[in-house]
C-alpha positions in Angstrom: 95.8 45.1 -55.2 95.8 45.7 -51.3 96.5 42.5 -49.1 98.7 39.6 -49.1 100.4 38.8 -52.2 99.3 36.2 -54.1 95.8 36.4 -52.5 93.2 38.2 -55.0 91.2 39.2 -51.7 94.0 39.4 -49.4 92.5 37.1 -46.7 94.2 34.1 -46.1 94.6 32.9 -42.4 98.2 32.6 -41.1 99.4 35.4 -43.4 99.5 39.5 -42.9 96.4 41.1 -43.0 94.1 37.9 -42.6 95.6 36.4 -39.3 94.1 39.3 -37.0 90.7 39.2 -38.7 90.8 35.4 -38.5 92.2 35.9 -34.3 89.4 38.7 -33.5 86.4 36.2 -35.1 87.3 33.7 -33.2 87.5 35.6 -30.0 84.5 37.3 -30.9 82.6 34.0 -31.5 84.2 32.7 -27.7 82.8 35.5 -26.0 79.4 35.4 -27.5 79.2 31.8 -26.9 80.2 32.2 -23.2 77.6 35.3 -23.3 74.9 32.7 -24.5 75.9 30.1 -22.0 74.8 32.2 -19.7 72.2 33.8 -20.5 71.0 30.2 -20.7 71.8 29.7 -17.3 70.5 32.6 -15.7 66.8 32.0 -18.5 67.0 27.8 -16.6 66.9 29.3 -13.2 64.7 32.0 -14.4 62.1 28.9 -15.7 62.6 27.0 -12.8 61.7 29.8 -10.3 58.5 30.4 -12.5 57.4 26.8 -12.6 57.9 26.6 -8.5 55.8 29.4 -8.1 53.7 28.0 -10.4 53.0 25.3 -9.0 52.5 26.6 -5.5 49.6 28.7 -6.7 48.2 25.8 -8.0 48.5 24.1 -4.6 46.8 26.5 -3.3 43.8 27.1 -5.8 43.7 22.9 -5.4 43.4 23.7 -1.6 40.5 25.7 -2.0 38.7 23.1 -4.4 39.4 20.3 -1.5 38.5 22.7 1.2 35.0 23.8 -0.6 34.6 19.5 -1.6 35.2 18.4 2.2 32.2 21.6 2.8 30.2 20.0 0.6 30.1 23.7 -1.2 29.1 23.5 -4.9 29.0 27.0 -5.6 32.2 27.3 -4.6 33.4 24.3 -6.6 31.9 25.6 -9.4 33.9 29.0 -9.4 37.4 27.3 -9.3 36.3 26.7 -13.2 35.8 28.8 -15.8 32.7 29.5 -17.3 33.3 27.6 -20.5 35.1 24.2 -18.8 34.4 21.0 -19.4 35.1 17.9 -16.9 36.0 14.2 -18.1 34.5 11.8 -15.5 35.3 8.5 -15.7 33.0 6.2 -17.5 30.4 8.7 -18.7 30.4 12.0 -21.2 32.0 15.0 -20.7 30.4 17.6 -18.7 30.3 21.1 -19.8 29.8 24.3 -18.1 30.1 25.9 -14.7 26.8 25.0 -14.0 26.5 21.6 -14.9 30.0 20.6 -13.2 28.5 22.2 -10.3 25.8 19.6 -10.8 27.9 17.1 -11.2 29.7 17.5 -7.9 26.7 18.3 -6.3 25.5 14.6 -7.4 29.0 13.5 -6.4 28.6 15.1 -2.8 25.2 13.1 -2.2 27.3 9.9 -1.1 29.4 9.2 1.7 32.3 10.6 0.5 34.0 13.0 3.1 37.1 15.0 1.5 39.9 14.7 -1.3 43.3 14.7 -1.2 44.8 16.3 -4.3 48.8 16.5 -5.0 50.5 18.2 -7.6 53.4 15.7 -9.6 54.1 18.3 -12.1 53.0 21.6 -13.5 53.9 23.6 -16.8 52.9 26.2 -18.6 53.0 29.9 -19.1 51.1 33.2 -18.1 48.1 32.4 -19.7 48.0 28.2 -19.8 49.1 25.9 -17.5 48.7 22.0 -17.3 48.6 20.1 -13.7 49.0 16.2 -13.1 48.8 15.0 -10.0 47.3 11.6 -7.3 44.0 11.6 -5.9 42.8 10.4 -2.9 39.0 10.1 -2.0 38.2 9.6 2.1 35.0 8.3 3.0 32.9 10.3 5.6 34.1 7.0 8.1 37.6 8.1 7.3 38.9 5.4 4.8 39.9 5.9 1.4 37.0 5.0 -1.1 39.9 6.0 -3.9 43.1 6.4 -5.2 43.7 8.0 -8.4 45.4 10.5 -11.3 44.2 13.3 -12.5 44.9 15.7 -15.8 44.0 19.6 -15.3 44.4 22.3 -17.7 44.0 25.5 -15.9 43.2 29.0 -17.2 44.3 32.5 -16.2 41.5 34.8 -15.4 41.5 38.3 -14.4 40.0 36.8 -10.8 43.2 34.3 -11.3 44.0 30.4 -12.1 40.8 28.4 -12.8 40.2 24.7 -14.2 39.5 24.6 -17.6 39.6 21.3 -18.6 39.5 18.3 -15.6 39.9 14.6 -16.4 41.1 12.0 -13.5 40.2 8.2 -13.6 41.0 5.7 -10.9 44.2 3.3 -9.5 41.6 0.7 -9.0 40.7 -2.2 -11.1 37.6 -1.6 -13.7 34.3 -2.9 -12.2 31.0 -3.2 -13.7 27.9 -1.5 -12.4 26.3 -4.6 -10.6 30.3 -4.9 -9.2 30.8 -1.7 -7.6 29.8 -1.4 -4.3 26.3 0.3 -3.7 27.2 3.6 -2.8 30.5 4.2 -3.1 30.8 6.6 -6.0 32.8 3.8 -8.3 29.0 2.4 -9.9 28.2 6.4 -10.8 31.4 8.0 -12.1 33.6 5.2 -12.4 31.9 2.6 -14.9 34.3 2.5 -17.6 37.9 3.3 -18.4 
């Protein structure tokens, strides 16, 4: 038998024949581990860049939404949503479909709301879907803050760009009943319960 005397296989560490194979295996494993570490560092940087780009893109879409909101342009607001979108306003049933969502915003914008400010806090996703967590401020036509809150959005990438697919928000204000909410504040119609 070839190999190390006294060994049926000839593969004993530290003895003739076996030590070279083990040493070569250790070197190969070390090279593989170092290569994997460098690959992971590159992936992390690529992922970070990808998320920064996604955040910037969604912030741009939010700016389009906020501009349409300030102009009371329900048509453009509707175009920010997918045709099969759903909105989940506080205190009322979900609103399904682009046309119904446009009607929802039309009703909301009939109140003395001047503009909405959206601040993206966190995003993640892939090329087809993304989610965003953020904060909003509603500013009245008189310039006063009407409400502040938070939102979660699921975005869907369509041929013409990112669109709102699921849109849910709620106020940071303490819960008010319909009779307690100031008339015309928007809270009496969209924020009955949380």
